[in-house]
C-alpha positions in Angstrom: 127.1 247.8 53.9 127.5 244.1 54.7 130.4 242.2 53.3 128.7 239.0 52.2 129.2 236.5 49.3 130.0 238.3 46.1 126.9 239.6 44.4 127.6 242.1 41.7 124.4 243.7 40.4 124.5 244.5 36.7 122.6 247.7 37.1 125.4 248.9 39.4 128.3 247.7 37.4 127.1 248.6 33.9 128.6 252.1 33.8 130.3 253.8 30.8 131.1 251.4 28.0 132.0 248.3 30.0 130.3 245.7 32.1 131.5 243.2 34.6 130.1 239.7 34.6 130.3 237.6 37.8 132.2 234.7 36.1 134.7 237.1 34.6 135.2 238.8 37.9 136.0 235.4 39.5 138.7 234.8 36.8 140.0 238.3 37.3 140.4 238.0 41.1 141.9 234.5 41.2 144.4 235.1 38.4 145.4 238.5 39.5 145.7 237.9 43.3 149.4 237.0 43.3 150.1 239.4 40.5 148.6 242.3 42.4 150.7 241.4 45.5 153.8 241.6 43.3 153.2 245.0 41.8 152.1 246.4 45.2 155.4 245.2 46.6 157.3 247.2 44.0 155.3 250.4 44.6 154.2 250.1 48.2 155.2 251.9 51.3 153.4 255.2 50.7 149.7 255.8 51.0 150.1 259.1 49.1 151.1 257.5 45.8 150.0 259.4 42.8 147.6 258.2 40.1 150.4 257.9 37.6 152.5 255.6 39.9 149.5 253.4 40.5 149.0 253.1 36.8 152.6 252.1 36.4 152.2 249.3 39.0 149.1 248.1 37.1 150.8 248.1 33.7 153.7 246.2 35.2 151.3 243.6 36.6 149.5 243.3 33.3 152.9 242.7 31.5 153.6 239.9 34.0 150.2 238.4 33.4 150.5 238.3 29.5 152.7 235.1 29.2 150.2 233.0 31.2 147.1 234.0 29.4 145.2 231.4 27.3 143.6 232.4 24.0 140.2 232.6 25.7 141.4 234.6 28.7 143.5 236.9 26.5 140.4 238.2 24.6 140.5 242.0 24.6 137.1 242.1 26.4 138.4 240.0 29.3 141.7 241.9 29.4 139.8 245.1 29.8 137.9 243.7 32.8 141.2 242.4 34.3 142.6 245.9 34.0 139.6 247.4 35.8 139.8 244.9 38.7 143.6 245.1 39.1 143.5 248.9 39.0 141.0 249.0 41.9 143.1 246.6 44.0 146.3 248.6 43.6 144.5 252.0 44.0 142.7 251.0 47.3 145.9 249.5 48.7 147.5 253.0 48.3 144.3 254.5 49.8 143.4 256.5 46.8 140.1 258.2 46.4 137.6 257.2 43.7 138.1 260.5 42.0 141.8 260.0 41.6 141.2 256.5 40.2 138.7 257.9 37.7 141.3 260.4 36.6 144.0 257.7 36.3 141.9 255.7 33.9 141.2 258.6 31.7 144.9 259.6 31.7 146.0 256.1 30.7 143.7 256.1 27.6 145.2 259.3 26.4 148.9 258.4 27.1 149.0 254.8 26.0 147.2 255.0 22.7 149.3 252.1 21.3 148.0 249.7 24.0 144.9 247.7 23.0 144.2 247.2 26.7 144.8 250.7 28.0 142.6 252.4 25.5 139.6 250.1 26.4 139.9 250.6 30.1 136.8 252.4 31.4 136.1 252.5 35.1 134.5 255.7 36.4 133.8 256.6 40.0 130.6 254.6 40.3 132.0 251.4 38.9 135.1 251.8 41.0 133.0 252.0 44.1 130.9 249.0 43.1 134.1 246.9 42.6 135.7 248.0 45.8 132.6 247.4 47.9 131.0 244.3 46.3 133.9 242.3 44.7 137.1 242.7 46.7 135.8 242.4 50.3 134.2 238.9 49.8 137.4 237.6 48.3 139.5 239.0 51.2 137.2 237.5 53.8 136.8 234.1 52.2 140.1 232.6 53.5 140.0 233.7 57.2 136.2 232.9 57.5 136.8 229.4 56.2 139.7 229.1 58.6 137.5 230.1 61.6 134.7 227.7 60.5 136.7 224.5 59.8 140.0 224.7 61.6 140.7 221.9 64.0 141.0 222.5 66.8 138.7 225.5 66.8 140.3 228.9 66.6 139.3 231.7 69.1 139.1 235.3 68.0 138.5 238.7 69.6 135.9 241.2 68.4 136.8 244.9 68.2 134.5 247.7 67.3 134.4 251.5 67.6 132.1 254.2 66.3 133.7 256.7 63.9 132.2 260.1 62.9 132.9 261.5 59.4 131.1 264.9 59.1 127.4 264.0 59.6 127.9 260.2 59.1 128.4 257.7 61.9 130.2 254.6 60.9 130.6 251.3 62.8 133.5 249.0 61.7 133.8 245.6 63.3 137.2 243.9 63.1 138.3 240.5 64.2 141.7 239.4 65.5 142.9 235.8 65.6 146.2 233.9 65.9 147.4 230.8 63.9 150.7 229.0 64.0 151.0 229.3 60.3 150.0 232.9 59.8 150.7 234.5 63.2 148.5 237.3 64.4 145.9 238.3 61.8 143.4 241.2 61.7 140.6 241.6 59.2 137.4 243.7 58.8 134.3 241.7 59.4 131.6 244.3 58.9 131.2 248.0 58.1 127.9 249.8 58.3 126.5 253.3 58.7 123.9 254.1 61.4 123.2 257.0 63.8 122.0 254.6 66.6 124.7 253.9 69.1 122.6 252.1 71.7 123.8 248.9 73.4 121.0 246.8 71.9 121.6 248.0 68.4 125.3 247.4 68.6 124.8 243.9 70.0 122.3 243.1 67.2 124.8 244.3 64.6 127.6 242.1 65.9 125.2 239.1 66.5 123.8 239.3 63.0 127.2 239.6 61.4 128.4 236.4 63.2 125.2 234.6 62.2 125.5 235.5 58.5 129.1 234.2 58.5 128.1 231.1 60.5 130.5 231.9 63.3 129.9 230.7 66.9 129.8 233.0 70.0 131.7 230.2 71.8 134.8 231.0 69.7 134.8 234.7 70.8 137.5 235.2 73.5 137.2 238.9 74.2 135.6 242.3 73.3 137.7 245.4 72.6 135.9 248.7 72.6 135.9 252.2 74.1 135.2 252.4 77.9 131.8 254.0 77.6 128.5 253.3 79.3 126.9 251.9 76.2 129.8 249.5 75.7 130.7 248.5 79.3 127.9 249.7 81.6 127.4 247.5 84.6 123.6 246.9 84.3 122.8 247.2 80.6 125.4 247.5 77.9 126.9 245.8 74.8 129.1 243.8 77.1 126.3 242.5 79.3 124.3 241.5 76.2 127.4 239.6 74.9 127.9 237.8 78.3 124.4 236.4 77.9 125.8 234.5 74.8 129.1 233.6 76.3 129.9 234.3 79.9 133.6 233.6 79.5 134.3 236.5 77.1 136.9 238.9 78.6 136.7 242.7 78.7 139.4 244.5 76.8 139.5 248.2 76.3 140.4 250.2 73.1 144.0 249.5 71.9 144.6 253.1 70.9 143.5 254.4 74.3 145.7 251.9 76.1 148.7 253.1 74.2 147.8 256.7 74.8 147.4 256.1 78.5 150.8 254.2 78.7 152.6 257.2 77.0 150.7 259.7 79.2 151.6 258.1 82.5 155.2 257.1 81.5 155.9 260.8 80.7 155.5 261.6 84.4 158.3 259.3 85.3 160.9 260.4 82.7 164.0 262.0 84.1 164.5 264.4 81.2 162.7 267.5 80.0 159.5 266.5 78.2 159.2 269.8 76.4 162.7 269.4 75.0 161.9 265.8 73.9 158.8 267.0 72.1 160.7 269.7 70.3 163.4 267.2 69.2 160.8 264.8 67.9 159.0 267.5 66.0 162.3 268.8 64.5 163.2 265.2 63.4 160.0 264.5 61.5 159.9 268.1 60.1 163.3 267.6 58.5 162.4 264.2 57.1 159.2 265.6 55.6 160.9 268.6 53.9 163.8 266.5 52.6 161.6 263.7 51.3 163.2 261.0 53.6 161.1 258.2 55.1 
């Protein structure tokens, strides 16, 4: 799946009794962006939030939105679409599954029967997935991509990628890291696709096509971060050698997670205390926090 400019197909979105038009989606996203950040701030901090708590955050956000609605925007049909979009943003922030989001919508219609908005919300698993994949990512990518394209002087960024296996599916996420004086260190997902091919040429084409579609220049890439494997960093033919053909000044950087792991591994050999005792104390600390409900 390529995160490109928003293109919501009607045959994907028209599920249940509601549809999402592209113009309405634009209104929903722009007017609910700050609102969603506010309600997430009230209920954030836990990725295991329940469906009911997410619904509470969404209802709080809709209550804040009401005073600023014009007569046209406050139409029940538009409010229903706003509720659908807002629910997905909050739900995915808390890392909820599509099934739990589906359950939350159905629960709201049963509990809040006196709310004209809640009883009309209808966003099943298929529509939830379409909104999360086709609507939210383009909006999130819009600002950093524009910054990389038009900032003066030009900004440099590093490319990070790693294969991830989920059952029989091999996923390839590509993330970008950049630094600005105003925003500090920033990370965002550039591309996310599924493919069983893990060859050097295929990975290079994937990264190259992603940069081309977003109109980003290889001259702005400062480094590559990936696992230290032959397909990534082989001396004769690898992803890194293909990238050097585009920009010979790109630096080689290994996987951040592996670097941290190696630092901890070798530092343990120099500790003057009993490592086994340290591990038991750490386990005991987090076990007590988990059982007592502390964070």
